[in-house]
N, C-alpha and C positions, 0 to 999 in steps of 0.2 A: 801320727803323734809318736814321740819318743819318750819312754819312761826309763829312768835309771834307778836301780836299787843299790844302795850302798851296804855291803856286808853279805857274805855268802854262807852265813850260818843257817840254822833251821828257819828262823823268822824271815830272813832275806830270801831264801830259796822258795819257801812256801808262798810268800807274797808274790814273787815272780810268777810262779805257776798259776796262782789264782788270777792274777792280772792277765796272763797269757790266755787263759780260757774265758775270761770275762770280756776281753777286748782283743779278739784275734787279729784285728787290723793294725794294732799298735806294735811298735818295736820295743821290746822289753830287754834291757841289758842289766847284768849284775856285775858290779865291781867288787872284787874280793881280794884278800891278801893271798899271794902265791906262797907265803911262808907258813900259813896255818892250814890244818886239815879242815875240810868242809864241815863235817859233823863229828863230834867226839863220841867216845865210848860212854855208854850209860844212858843214851837218849831213850826216852820212853814216850808212849802215847796213851791217850784215853779213848773212850768210845767215839769222840768227835773226829778222830783221825779218819775213820771209815767214811764219814760225810765228805771230808776234804778229798780223799782218794776217789770217791764216786764222782764228785764235781769235776775233778781234773782228769777223769777217765784213766786212772792208774790202777792196774790190777794187783791184787794181793800176791799173786804168783810172781809178777815182775819185781815187786819189792823184795821178796825173799831171794829170787834168782839173781838179780843184778846188784842188790845193795848189801847182801850178807846179813839180812835181818834175822833176828831170832825171836822166839816167843817168850814172853814173861807171863807167869801165872798171877802176878800181883806186884804191887808196889807198896812199900812201907816207908813212911817218912818218920824217922826217929826224932822225938822232941818237936814234932810239927806244931803243937800248941802247948801252951803252959797251963798247968792246973792250979 
């Protein structure tokens, strides 16, 4: 079976990786713009990202080594909710 993901941003790439590991016999393709960067500056994750990485067998060391990842000690959303 062939599956095509439209969009190479965070959601598209995460979807492709999950499908690849869930259905190893399927052909997974990603169609993305060659004019846009894959992932922009300021991307952040929550605790659930570790579950995704474990599922896809991606090591934390590889993320830092190959993706230029950095650590954040917290995220604050200014005006996230109204009072």
